[in-house]
CHARMM-style PDB file with segment names, atoms N, HN, CA, C and O in Angstrom:
ATOM      1  N   UNK     1      17.005  56.987 -77.180  1.00  0.00      PROA
ATOM      2  CA  UNK     1      16.982  58.391 -77.547  1.00  0.00      PROA
ATOM      3  C   UNK     1      18.371  58.815 -78.016  1.00  0.00      PROA
ATOM      4  O   UNK     1      19.371  58.426 -77.412  1.00  0.00      PROA
ATOM      5  N   UNK     2      18.444  59.597 -79.069  1.00  0.00      PROA
ATOM      6  HN  UNK     2      17.632  59.913 -79.560  1.00  0.00      PROA
ATOM      7  CA  UNK     2      19.747  60.134 -79.467  1.00  0.00      PROA
ATOM      8  C   UNK     2      20.196  61.226 -78.499  1.00  0.00      PROA
ATOM      9  O   UNK     2      19.395  61.796 -77.758  1.00  0.00      PROA
ATOM     10  N   UNK     3      21.475  61.494 -78.528  1.00  0.00      PROA
ATOM     11  HN  UNK     3      22.126  61.031 -79.131  1.00  0.00      PROA
ATOM     12  CA  UNK     3      22.019  62.523 -77.651  1.00  0.00      PROA
ATOM     13  C   UNK     3      21.629  63.904 -78.168  1.00  0.00      PROA
ATOM     14  O   UNK     3      21.439  64.113 -79.366  1.00  0.00      PROA
ATOM     15  N   UNK     4      21.515  64.844 -77.222  1.00  0.00      PROA
ATOM     16  HN  UNK     4      21.669  64.675 -76.248  1.00  0.00      PROA
ATOM     17  CA  UNK     4      21.272  66.243 -77.587  1.00  0.00      PROA
ATOM     18  C   UNK     4      22.584  66.841 -78.068  1.00  0.00      PROA
ATOM     19  O   UNK     4      23.631  66.620 -77.460  1.00  0.00      PROA
ATOM     20  N   UNK     5      22.531  67.587 -79.144  1.00  0.00      PROA
ATOM     21  HN  UNK     5      21.681  67.767 -79.638  1.00  0.00      PROA
ATOM     22  CA  UNK     5      23.735  68.217 -79.666  1.00  0.00      PROA
ATOM     23  C   UNK     5      23.869  69.643 -79.143  1.00  0.00      PROA
ATOM     24  O   UNK     5      22.890  70.380 -79.024  1.00  0.00      PROA
ATOM     25  N   UNK     6      25.097  70.002 -78.839  1.00  0.00      PROA
ATOM     26  HN  UNK     6      25.892  69.403 -78.935  1.00  0.00      PROA
ATOM     27  CA  UNK     6      25.408  71.362 -78.426  1.00  0.00      PROA
ATOM     28  C   UNK     6      25.543  72.236 -79.666  1.00  0.00      PROA
ATOM     29  O   UNK     6      26.100  71.808 -80.676  1.00  0.00      PROA
ATOM     30  N   UNK     7      25.034  73.461 -79.587  1.00  0.00      PROA
ATOM     31  HN  UNK     7      24.581  73.810 -78.766  1.00  0.00      PROA
ATOM     32  CA  UNK     7      25.207  74.413 -80.681  1.00  0.00      PROA
ATOM     33  C   UNK     7      26.684  74.786 -80.775  1.00  0.00      PROA
ATOM     34  O   UNK     7      27.283  75.231 -79.796  1.00  0.00      PROA
ATOM     35  N   UNK     8      27.257  74.603 -81.945  1.00  0.00      PROA
ATOM     36  HN  UNK     8      26.771  74.241 -82.741  1.00  0.00      PROA
ATOM     37  CA  UNK     8      28.692  74.865 -82.113  1.00  0.00      PROA
ATOM     38  C   UNK     8      29.030  76.332 -81.875  1.00  0.00      PROA
ATOM     39  O   UNK     8      30.079  76.645 -81.313  1.00  0.00      PROA
ATOM     40  N   UNK     9      28.145  77.233 -82.300  1.00  0.00      PROA
ATOM     41  HN  UNK     9      27.293  76.979 -82.757  1.00  0.00      PROA
ATOM     42  CA  UNK     9      28.400  78.655 -82.083  1.00  0.00      PROA
ATOM     43  C   UNK     9      28.398  78.989 -80.602  1.00  0.00      PROA
ATOM     44  O   UNK     9      29.180  79.829 -80.156  1.00  0.00      PROA
ATOM     45  N   UNK    10      27.527  78.342 -79.833  1.00  0.00      PROA
ATOM     46  HN  UNK    10      26.892  77.660 -80.195  1.00  0.00      PROA
ATOM     47  CA  UNK    10      27.427  78.639 -78.409  1.00  0.00      PROA
ATOM     48  C   UNK    10      28.644  78.129 -77.641  1.00  0.00      PROA
ATOM     49  O   UNK    10      29.118  78.796 -76.722  1.00  0.00      PROA
ATOM     50  N   UNK    11      29.147  76.967 -78.006  1.00  0.00      PROA
ATOM     51  HN  UNK    11      28.762  76.425 -78.753  1.00  0.00      PROA
ATOM     52  CA  UNK    11      30.288  76.447 -77.254  1.00  0.00      PROA
ATOM     53  C   UNK    11      31.562  77.232 -77.535  1.00  0.00      PROA
ATOM     54  O   UNK    11      32.509  77.179 -76.750  1.00  0.00      PROA
ATOM     55  N   UNK    12      31.594  77.969 -78.662  1.00  0.00      PROA
ATOM     56  HN  UNK    12      30.825  78.013 -79.299  1.00  0.00      PROA
ATOM     57  CA  UNK    12      32.728  78.833 -78.938  1.00  0.00      PROA
ATOM     58  C   UNK    12      32.633  80.160 -78.195  1.00  0.00      PROA
ATOM     59  O   UNK    12      33.658  80.795 -77.948  1.00  0.00      PROA
ATOM     60  N   UNK    13      31.439  80.588 -77.837  1.00  0.00      PROA
ATOM     61  HN  UNK    13      30.606  80.072 -78.038  1.00  0.00      PROA
ATOM     62  CA  UNK    13      31.235  81.926 -77.284  1.00  0.00      PROA
ATOM     63  C   UNK    13      31.018  81.965 -75.783  1.00  0.00      PROA
ATOM     64  O   UNK    13      31.214  83.013 -75.168  1.00  0.00      PROA
ATOM     65  N   UNK    14      30.622  80.861 -75.178  1.00  0.00      PROA
ATOM     66  HN  UNK    14      30.463  80.010 -75.678  1.00  0.00      PROA
ATOM     67  CA  UNK    14      30.278  80.850 -73.756  1.00  0.00      PROA
ATOM     68  C   UNK    14      31.105  79.809 -73.018  1.00  0.00      PROA
ATOM     69  O   UNK    14      31.468  78.771 -73.572  1.00  0.00      PROA
ATOM     70  N   UNK    15      31.400  80.110 -71.742  1.00  0.00      PROA
ATOM     71  HN  UNK    15      31.106  80.953 -71.292  1.00  0.00      PROA
ATOM     72  CA  UNK    15      32.045  79.160 -70.842  1.00  0.00      PROA
ATOM     73  C   UNK    15      31.235  79.137 -69.555  1.00  0.00      PROA
ATOM     74  O   UNK    15      30.855  80.183 -69.028  1.00  0.00      PROA
ATOM     75  N   UNK    16      30.974  77.933 -69.056  1.00  0.00      PROA
ATOM     76  HN  UNK    16      31.282  77.084 -69.484  1.00  0.00      PROA
ATOM     77  CA  UNK    16      30.195  77.783 -67.831  1.00  0.00      PROA
ATOM     78  C   UNK    16      31.165  77.765 -66.659  1.00  0.00      PROA
ATOM     79  O   UNK    16      32.107  76.973 -66.636  1.00  0.00      PROA
ATOM     80  N   UNK    17      30.933  78.632 -65.698  1.00  0.00      PROA
ATOM     81  HN  UNK    17      30.167  79.275 -65.718  1.00  0.00      PROA
ATOM     82  CA  UNK    17      31.757  78.709 -64.504  1.00  0.00      PROA
ATOM     83  C   UNK    17      31.301  77.654 -63.508  1.00  0.00      PROA
ATOM     84  O   UNK    17      30.178  77.161 -63.608  1.00  0.00      PROA
ATOM     85  N   UNK    18      32.161  77.295 -62.537  1.00  0.00      PROA
ATOM     86  HN  UNK    18      33.074  77.696 -62.456  1.00  0.00      PROA
ATOM     87  CA  UNK    18      31.773  76.270 -61.564  1.00  0.00      PROA
ATOM     88  C   UNK    18      30.525  76.617 -60.751  1.00  0.00      PROA
ATOM     89  O   UNK    18      29.797  75.719 -60.329  1.00  0.00      PROA
ATOM     90  N   UNK    19      30.274  77.894 -60.529  1.00  0.00      PROA
ATOM     91  HN  UNK    19      30.866  78.623 -60.872  1.00  0.00      PROA
ATOM     92  CA  UNK    19      29.098  78.285 -59.756  1.00  0.00      PROA
ATOM     93  C   UNK    19      27.797  78.238 -60.538  1.00  0.00      PROA
ATOM     94  O   UNK    19      26.724  78.441 -59.969  1.00  0.00      PROA
ATOM     95  N   UNK    20      27.881  77.970 -61.850  1.00  0.00      PROA
ATOM     96  HN  UNK    20      28.753  77.805 -62.312  1.00  0.00      PROA
ATOM     97  CA  UNK    20      26.679  77.903 -62.666  1.00  0.00      PROA
ATOM     98  C   UNK    20      26.430  79.132 -63.513  1.00  0.00      PROA
ATOM     99  O   UNK    20      25.546  79.125 -64.370  1.00  0.00      PROA
ATOM    100  N   UNK    21      27.199  80.192 -63.285  1.00  0.00      PROA
ATOM    101  HN  UNK    21      27.916  80.197 -62.589  1.00  0.00      PROA
ATOM    102  CA  UNK    21      27.050  81.367 -64.137  1.00  0.00      PROA
ATOM    103  C   UNK    21      27.792  81.115 -65.448  1.00  0.00      PROA
ATOM    104  O   UNK    21      28.650  80.237 -65.535  1.00  0.00      PROA
ATOM    105  N   UNK    22      27.451  81.891 -66.448  1.00  0.00      PROA
ATOM    106  HN  UNK    22      26.754  82.605 -66.378  1.00  0.00      PROA
ATOM    107  CA  UNK    22      28.051  81.726 -67.767  1.00  0.00      PROA
ATOM    108  C   UNK    22      28.766  83.017 -68.122  1.00  0.00      PROA
ATOM    109  O   UNK    22      28.198  84.102 -67.997  1.00  0.00      PROA
ATOM    110  N   UNK    23      30.012  82.903 -68.565  1.00  0.00      PROA
ATOM    111  HN  UNK    23      30.474  82.022 -68.667  1.00  0.00      PROA
ATOM    112  CA  UNK    23      30.755  84.096 -68.954  1.00  0.00      PROA
ATOM    113  C   UNK    23      30.742  84.238 -70.471  1.00  0.00      PROA
ATOM    114  O   UNK    23      30.642  83.262 -71.214  1.00  0.00      PROA
ATOM    115  N   UNK    24      30.848  85.493 -70.899  1.00  0.00      PROA
ATOM    116  HN  UNK    24      30.929  86.286 -70.295  1.00  0.00      PROA
ATOM    117  CA  UNK    24      30.774  85.812 -72.315  1.00  0.00      PROA
ATOM    118  C   UNK    24      31.693  86.989 -72.590  1.00  0.00      PROA
ATOM    119  O   UNK    24      32.126  87.682 -71.670  1.00  0.00      PROA
ATOM    120  N   UNK    25      31.986  87.205 -73.863  1.00  0.00      PROA
ATOM    121  HN  UNK    25      31.634  86.642 -74.610  1.00  0.00      PROA
ATOM    122  CA  UNK    25      32.763  88.362 -74.267  1.00  0.00      PROA
ATOM    123  C   UNK    25      31.856  89.524 -74.600  1.00  0.00      PROA
ATOM    124  O   UNK    25      30.635  89.379 -74.659  1.00  0.00      PROA
ATOM    125  N   UNK    26      32.457  90.671 -74.816  1.00  0.00      PROA
ATOM    126  HN  UNK    26      33.449  90.789 -74.769  1.00  0.00      PROA
ATOM    127  CA  UNK    26      31.701  91.861 -75.170  1.00  0.00      PROA
ATOM    128  C   UNK    26      31.563  91.974 -76.677  1.00  0.00      PROA
ATOM    129  O   UNK    26      32.446  91.553 -77.424  1.00  0.00      PROA
ATOM    130  N   UNK    27      30.465  92.539 -77.114  1.00  0.00      PROA
ATOM    131  HN  UNK    27      29.748  92.882 -76.507  1.00  0.00      PROA
ATOM    132  CA  UNK    27      30.271  92.857 -78.525  1.00  0.00      PROA
ATOM    133  C   UNK    27      30.838  94.252 -78.807  1.00  0.00      PROA
ATOM    134  O   UNK    27      31.199  94.982 -77.883  1.00  0.00      PROA
ATOM    135  N   UNK    28      30.910  94.609 -80.079  1.00  0.00      PROA
ATOM    136  HN  UNK    28      30.617  94.016 -80.829  1.00  0.00      PROA
ATOM    137  CA  UNK    28      31.304  95.947 -80.549  1.00  0.00      PROA
ATOM    138  C   UNK    28      32.759  96.292 -80.283  1.00  0.00      PROA
ATOM    139  O   UNK    28      33.078  97.467 -80.097  1.00  0.00      PROA
ATOM    140  N   UNK    29      33.649  95.314 -80.260  1.00  0.00      PROA
ATOM    141  HN  UNK    29      33.390  94.360 -80.412  1.00  0.00      PROA
ATOM    142  CA  UNK    29      35.054  95.659 -80.029  1.00  0.00      PROA
ATOM    143  C   UNK    29      35.986  95.041 -81.058  1.00  0.00      PROA
ATOM    144  O   UNK    29      37.196  95.011 -80.833  1.00  0.00      PROA
ATOM    145  N   UNK    30      35.472  94.549 -82.173  1.00  0.00      PROA
ATOM    146  HN  UNK    30      34.489  94.573 -82.355  1.00  0.00      PROA
ATOM    147  CA  UNK    30      36.301  93.818 -83.123  1.00  0.00      PROA
ATOM    148  C   UNK    30      36.824  94.679 -84.271  1.00  0.00      PROA
ATOM    149  O   UNK    30      37.981  94.532 -84.665  1.00  0.00      PROA
ATOM    150  N   UNK    31      36.023  95.546 -84.799  1.00  0.00      PROA
ATOM    151  HN  UNK    31      35.084  95.665 -84.478  1.00  0.00      PROA
ATOM    152  CA  UNK    31      36.455  96.335 -85.953  1.00  0.00      PROA
ATOM    153  C   UNK    31      35.738  97.675 -85.923  1.00  0.00      PROA
ATOM    154  O   UNK    31      34.855  97.899 -85.095  1.00  0.00      PROA
ATOM    155  N   UNK    32      36.121  98.562 -86.831  1.00  0.00      PROA
ATOM    156  HN  UNK    32      36.838  98.380 -87.504  1.00  0.00      PROA
ATOM    157  CA  UNK    32      35.642  99.950 -86.863  1.00  0.00      PROA
ATOM    158  C   UNK    32      35.863 100.599 -85.489  1.00  0.00      PROA
ATOM    159  O   UNK    32      34.946 101.164 -84.893  1.00  0.00      PROA
ATOM    160  N   UNK    33      37.099 100.500 -85.011  1.00  0.00      PROA
ATOM    161  HN  UNK    33      37.844 100.041 -85.495  1.00  0.00      PROA
ATOM    162  CA  UNK    33      37.422 101.005 -83.684  1.00  0.00      PROA
ATOM    163  C   UNK    33      37.839 102.468 -83.695  1.00  0.00      PROA
ATOM    164  O   UNK    33      37.966 103.080 -82.635  1.00  0.00      PROA
ATOM    165  N   UNK    34      38.055 103.037 -84.878  1.00  0.00      PROA
ATOM    166  HN  UNK    34      37.952 102.539 -85.739  1.00  0.00      PROA
ATOM    167  CA  UNK    34      38.556 104.408 -84.925  1.00  0.00      PROA
ATOM    168  C   UNK    34      37.516 105.409 -84.463  1.00  0.00      PROA
ATOM    169  O   UNK    34      37.872 106.443 -83.897  1.00  0.00      PROA
ATOM    170  N   UNK    35      36.257 105.137 -84.685  1.00  0.00      PROA
ATOM    171  HN  UNK    35      35.967 104.298 -85.145  1.00  0.00      PROA
ATOM    172  CA  UNK    35      35.223 106.082 -84.269  1.00  0.00      PROA
ATOM    173  C   UNK    35      34.752 105.854 -82.832  1.00  0.00      PROA
ATOM    174  O   UNK    35      33.923 106.612 -82.329  1.00  0.00      PROA
ATOM    175  N   UNK    36      35.263 104.828 -82.173  1.00  0.00      PROA
ATOM    176  HN  UNK    36      35.936 104.212 -82.581  1.00  0.00      PROA
ATOM    177  CA  UNK    36      34.893 104.568 -80.789  1.00  0.00      PROA
ATOM    178  C   UNK    36      35.908 105.236 -79.874  1.00  0.00      PROA
ATOM    179  O   UNK    36      37.099 105.283 -80.182  1.00  0.00      PROA
ATOM    180  N   UNK    37      35.435 105.745 -78.764  1.00  0.00      PROA
ATOM    181  HN  UNK    37      34.467 105.707 -78.515  1.00  0.00      PROA
ATOM    182  CA  UNK    37      36.315 106.446 -77.844  1.00  0.00      PROA
ATOM    183  C   UNK    37      37.206 105.456 -77.102  1.00  0.00      PROA
ATOM    184  O   UNK    37      36.899 104.269 -77.002  1.00  0.00      PROA
ATOM    185  N   UNK    38      38.300 105.968 -76.591  1.00  0.00      PROA
ATOM    186  HN  UNK    38      38.550 106.933 -76.672  1.00  0.00      PROA
ATOM    187  CA  UNK    38      39.220 105.139 -75.819  1.00  0.00      PROA
ATOM    188  C   UNK    38      38.540 104.592 -74.576  1.00  0.00      PROA
ATOM    189  O   UNK    38      38.771 103.447 -74.189  1.00  0.00      PROA
ATOM    190  N   UNK    39      37.707 105.406 -73.952  1.00  0.00      PROA
ATOM    191  HN  UNK    39      37.520 106.337 -74.266  1.00  0.00      PROA
ATOM    192  CA  UNK    39      36.984 104.962 -72.762  1.00  0.00      PROA
ATOM    193  C   UNK    39      36.037 103.820 -73.098  1.00  0.00      PROA
ATOM    194  O   UNK    39      35.936 102.847 -72.351  1.00  0.00      PROA
ATOM    195  N   UNK    40      35.344 103.944 -74.224  1.00  0.00      PROA
ATOM    196  HN  UNK    40      35.427 104.734 -74.831  1.00  0.00      PROA
ATOM    197  CA  UNK    40      34.415 102.899 -74.632  1.00  0.00      PROA
ATOM    198  C   UNK    40      35.150 101.586 -74.889  1.00  0.00      PROA
ATOM    199  O   UNK    40      34.703 100.529 -74.442  1.00  0.00      PROA
ATOM    200  N   UNK    41      36.261 101.643 -75.596  1.00  0.00      PROA
ATOM    201  HN  UNK    41      36.624 102.502 -75.958  1.00  0.00      PROA
ATOM    202  CA  UNK    41      37.036 100.443 -75.896  1.00  0.00      PROA
ATOM    203  C   UNK    41      37.624  99.833 -74.629  1.00  0.00      PROA
ATOM    204  O   UNK    41      37.713  98.611 -74.512  1.00  0.00      PROA
ATOM    205  N   UNK    42      38.019 100.664 -73.697  1.00  0.00      PROA
ATOM    206  HN  UNK    42      37.946 101.657 -73.792  1.00  0.00      PROA
ATOM    207  CA  UNK    42      38.568 100.172 -72.437  1.00  0.00      PROA
ATOM    208  C   UNK    42      37.518  99.417 -71.636  1.00  0.00      PROA
ATOM    209  O   UNK    42      37.816  98.391 -71.024  1.00  0.00      PROA
ATOM    210  N   UNK    43      36.297  99.921 -71.639  1.00  0.00      PROA
ATOM    211  HN  UNK    43      36.055 100.755 -72.136  1.00  0.00      PROA
ATOM    212  CA  UNK    43      35.233  99.257 -70.882  1.00  0.00      PROA
ATOM    213  C   UNK    43      34.748  97.976 -71.551  1.00  0.00      PROA
ATOM    214  O   UNK    43      34.087  97.156 -70.913  1.00  0.00      PROA
ATOM    215  N   UNK    44      35.067  97.799 -72.815  1.00  0.00      PROA
ATOM    216  HN  UNK    44      35.605  98.464 -73.333  1.00  0.00      PROA
ATOM    217  CA  UNK    44      34.680  96.570 -73.512  1.00  0.00      PROA
ATOM    218  C   UNK    44      35.690  95.447 -73.324  1.00  0.00      PROA
ATOM    219  O   UNK    44      35.454  94.326 -73.776  1.00  0.00      PROA
ATOM    220  N   UNK    45      36.811  95.729 -72.664  1.00  0.00      PROA
ATOM    221  HN  UNK    45      37.002  96.639 -72.298  1.00  0.00      PROA
ATOM    222  CA  UNK    45      37.793  94.687 -72.401  1.00  0.00      PROA
ATOM    223  C   UNK    45      37.253  93.702 -71.382  1.00  0.00      PROA
ATOM    224  O   UNK    45      36.288  93.986 -70.673  1.00  0.00      PROA
ATOM    225  N   UNK    46      37.879  92.556 -71.319  1.00  0.00      PROA
ATOM    226  HN  UNK    46      38.663  92.325 -71.895  1.00  0.00      PROA
ATOM    227  CA  UNK    46      37.544  91.587 -70.289  1.00  0.00      PROA
ATOM    228  C   UNK    46      36.284  90.813 -70.611  1.00  0.00      PROA
ATOM    229  O   UNK    46      35.838  90.766 -71.757  1.00  0.00      PROA
ATOM    230  N   UNK    47      35.722  90.212 -69.588  1.00  0.00      PROA
ATOM    231  HN  UNK    47      36.084  90.250 -68.657  1.00  0.00      PROA
ATOM    232  CA  UNK    47      34.571  89.337 -69.765  1.00  0.00      PROA
ATOM    233  C   UNK    47      33.383  89.886 -68.989  1.00  0.00      PROA
ATOM    234  O   UNK    47      33.523  90.751 -68.125  1.00  0.00      PROA
ATOM    235  N   UNK    48      32.229  89.369 -69.318  1.00  0.00      PROA
ATOM    236  HN  UNK    48      32.115  88.666 -70.020  1.00  0.00      PROA
ATOM    237  CA  UNK    48      31.007  89.725 -68.618  1.00  0.00      PROA
ATOM    238  C   UNK    48      30.218  88.453 -68.383  1.00  0.00      PROA
ATOM    239  O   UNK    48      30.513  87.417 -68.979  1.00  0.00      PROA
ATOM    240  N   UNK    49      29.235  88.523 -67.531  1.00  0.00      PROA
ATOM    241  HN  UNK    49      28.996  89.364 -67.047  1.00  0.00      PROA
ATOM    242  CA  UNK    49      28.376  87.374 -67.262  1.00  0.00      PROA
ATOM    243  C   UNK    49      27.097  87.496 -68.077  1.00  0.00      PROA
ATOM    244  O   UNK    49      26.619  88.597 -68.352  1.00  0.00      PROA
ATOM    245  N   UNK    50      26.558  86.356 -68.454  1.00  0.00      PROA
ATOM    246  HN  UNK    50      26.946  85.462 -68.231  1.00  0.00      PROA
ATOM    247  CA  UNK    50      25.281  86.345 -69.157  1.00  0.00      PROA
ATOM    248  C   UNK    50      24.195  86.731 -68.163  1.00  0.00      PROA
ATOM    249  O   UNK    50      24.171  86.219 -67.044  1.00  0.00      PROA
ATOM    250  N   UNK    51      23.305  87.619 -68.555  1.00  0.00      PROA
ATOM    251  HN  UNK    51      23.324  88.034 -69.464  1.00  0.00      PROA
ATOM    252  CA  UNK    51      22.237  88.087 -67.683  1.00  0.00      PROA
ATOM    253  C   UNK    51      21.255  86.962 -67.402  1.00  0.00      PROA
ATOM    254  O   UNK    51      21.051  86.077 -68.234  1.00  0.00      PROA
ATOM    255  N   UNK    52      20.657  87.005 -66.239  1.00  0.00      PROA
ATOM    256  HN  UNK    52      20.823  87.723 -65.564  1.00  0.00      PROA
ATOM    257  CA  UNK    52      19.757  85.914 -65.820  1.00  0.00      PROA
ATOM    258  C   UNK    52      18.538  85.781 -66.728  1.00  0.00      PROA
ATOM    259  O   UNK    52      17.968  84.695 -66.831  1.00  0.00      PROA
ATOM    260  N   UNK    53      18.129  86.857 -67.384  1.00  0.00      PROA
ATOM    261  HN  UNK    53      18.592  87.740 -67.300  1.00  0.00      PROA
ATOM    262  CA  UNK    53      16.990  86.764 -68.287  1.00  0.00      PROA
ATOM    263  C   UNK    53      17.340  86.005 -69.572  1.00  0.00      PROA
ATOM    264  O   UNK    53      16.442  85.527 -70.264  1.00  0.00      PROA
ATOM    265  N   UNK    54      18.618  85.890 -69.896  1.00  0.00      PROA
ATOM    266  HN  UNK    54      19.348  86.279 -69.334  1.00  0.00      PROA
ATOM    267  CA  UNK    54      19.050  85.164 -71.088  1.00  0.00      PROA
ATOM    268  C   UNK    54      19.559  83.760 -70.787  1.00  0.00      PROA
ATOM    269  O   UNK    54      19.930  83.030 -71.706  1.00  0.00      PROA
ATOM    270  N   UNK    55      19.582  83.375 -69.525  1.00  0.00      PROA
ATOM    271  HN  UNK    55      19.280  83.968 -68.779  1.00  0.00      PROA
ATOM    272  CA  UNK    55      20.140  82.079 -69.160  1.00  0.00      PROA
ATOM    273  C   UNK    55      19.331  80.915 -69.731  1.00  0.00      PROA
ATOM    274  O   UNK    55      19.895  79.856 -70.009  1.00  0.00      PROA
ATOM    275  N   UNK    56      18.034  81.090 -69.909  1.00  0.00      PROA
ATOM    276  HN  UNK    56      17.576  81.949 -69.683  1.00  0.00      PROA
ATOM    277  CA  UNK    56      17.220  80.021 -70.479  1.00  0.00      PROA
ATOM    278  C   UNK    56      17.617  79.704 -71.904  1.00  0.00      PROA
ATOM    279  O   UNK    56      17.680  78.537 -72.293  1.00  0.00      PROA
ATOM    280  N   UNK    57      17.887  80.742 -72.689  1.00  0.00      PROA
ATOM    281  HN  UNK    57      17.836  81.690 -72.374  1.00  0.00      PROA
ATOM    282  CA  UNK    57      18.305  80.545 -74.071  1.00  0.00      PROA
ATOM    283  C   UNK    57      19.675  79.878 -74.134  1.00  0.00      PROA
ATOM    284  O   UNK    57      19.903  78.993 -74.959  1.00  0.00      PROA
ATOM    285  N   UNK    58      20.579  80.300 -73.269  1.00  0.00      PROA
ATOM    286  HN  UNK    58      20.394  81.019 -72.598  1.00  0.00      PROA
ATOM    287  CA  UNK    58      21.920  79.725 -73.263  1.00  0.00      PROA
ATOM    288  C   UNK    58      21.860  78.270 -72.815  1.00  0.00      PROA
ATOM    289  O   UNK    58      22.578  77.427 -73.353  1.00  0.00      PROA
ATOM    290  N   UNK    59      21.018  77.968 -71.842  1.00  0.00      PROA
ATOM    291  HN  UNK    59      20.435  78.653 -71.404  1.00  0.00      PROA
ATOM    292  CA  UNK    59      20.890  76.593 -71.360  1.00  0.00      PROA
ATOM    293  C   UNK    59      20.345  75.672 -72.443  1.00  0.00      PROA
ATOM    294  O   UNK    59      20.730  74.505 -72.508  1.00  0.00      PROA
ATOM    295  N   UNK    60      19.457  76.177 -73.292  1.00  0.00      PROA
ATOM    296  HN  UNK    60      19.145  77.125 -73.239  1.00  0.00      PROA
ATOM    297  CA  UNK    60      18.957  75.360 -74.400  1.00  0.00      PROA
ATOM    298  C   UNK    60      20.044  75.088 -75.434  1.00  0.00      PROA
ATOM    299  O   UNK    60      20.072  74.016 -76.039  1.00  0.00      PROA
ATOM    300  N   UNK    61      20.934  76.047 -75.638  1.00  0.00      PROA
ATOM    301  HN  UNK    61      20.911  76.917 -75.147  1.00  0.00      PROA
ATOM    302  CA  UNK    61      21.994  75.867 -76.618  1.00  0.00      PROA
ATOM    303  C   UNK    61      23.115  74.979 -76.098  1.00  0.00      PROA
ATOM    304  O   UNK    61      23.858  74.397 -76.889  1.00  0.00      PROA
ATOM    305  N   UNK    62      23.248  74.865 -74.763  1.00  0.00      PROA
ATOM    306  HN  UNK    62      22.644  75.338 -74.121  1.00  0.00      PROA
ATOM    307  CA  UNK    62      24.321  74.081 -74.164  1.00  0.00      PROA
ATOM    308  C   UNK    62      23.736  72.978 -73.274  1.00  0.00      PROA
ATOM    309  O   UNK    62      23.872  73.048 -72.053  1.00  0.00      PROA
ATOM    310  N   UNK    63      23.088  71.960 -73.859  1.00  0.00      PROA
ATOM    311  HN  UNK    63      22.978  71.903 -74.851  1.00  0.00      PROA
ATOM    312  CA  UNK    63      22.549  70.884 -73.017  1.00  0.00      PROA
ATOM    313  C   UNK    63      23.696  70.031 -72.465  1.00  0.00      PROA
ATOM    314  O   UNK    63      24.708  69.821 -73.132  1.00  0.00      PROA
ATOM    315  N   UNK    64      23.520  69.559 -71.264  1.00  0.00      PROA
ATOM    316  HN  UNK    64      22.697  69.730 -70.721  1.00  0.00      PROA
ATOM    317  CA  UNK    64      24.552  68.734 -70.656  1.00  0.00      PROA
ATOM    318  C   UNK    64      25.633  69.498 -69.940  1.00  0.00      PROA
ATOM    319  O   UNK    64      26.568  68.888 -69.421  1.00  0.00      PROA
ATOM    320  N   UNK    65      25.543  70.802 -69.893  1.00  0.00      PROA
ATOM    321  HN  UNK    65      24.784  71.297 -70.315  1.00  0.00      PROA
ATOM    322  CA  UNK    65      26.540  71.613 -69.200  1.00  0.00      PROA
ATOM    323  C   UNK    65      26.127  71.922 -67.765  1.00  0.00      PROA
ATOM    324  O   UNK    65      26.874  72.576 -67.037  1.00  0.00      PROA
ATOM    325  N   UNK    66      24.968  71.470 -67.357  1.00  0.00      PROA
ATOM    326  HN  UNK    66      24.361  70.939 -67.949  1.00  0.00      PROA
ATOM    327  CA  UNK    66      24.539  71.653 -65.981  1.00  0.00      PROA
ATOM    328  C   UNK    66      24.112  73.049 -65.629  1.00  0.00      PROA
ATOM    329  O   UNK    66      24.288  73.482 -64.491  1.00  0.00      PROA
ATOM    330  N   UNK    67      23.553  73.768 -66.584  1.00  0.00      PROA
ATOM    331  HN  UNK    67      23.410  73.416 -67.509  1.00  0.00      PROA
ATOM    332  CA  UNK    67      23.108  75.133 -66.322  1.00  0.00      PROA
ATOM    333  C   UNK    67      21.698  75.095 -65.776  1.00  0.00      PROA
ATOM    334  OT1 UNK    67      21.120  76.142 -65.484  1.00  0.00      PROA
TER     335      UNK     67
END
């Protein structure tokens, strides 16, 4: 059997934590920031975890990562 390939877009956007959760960045913070409030931009900083309802899709994109 050939090896399963990891989606290149997924490996750039997600990191698997040791506990099995997956961390991700926030959307809507890259451009057109002038019309967004300071509070909104502040809350988009940092990282977030992938929701459990989306973990199946992420696991399919990242085979071999132990998700």
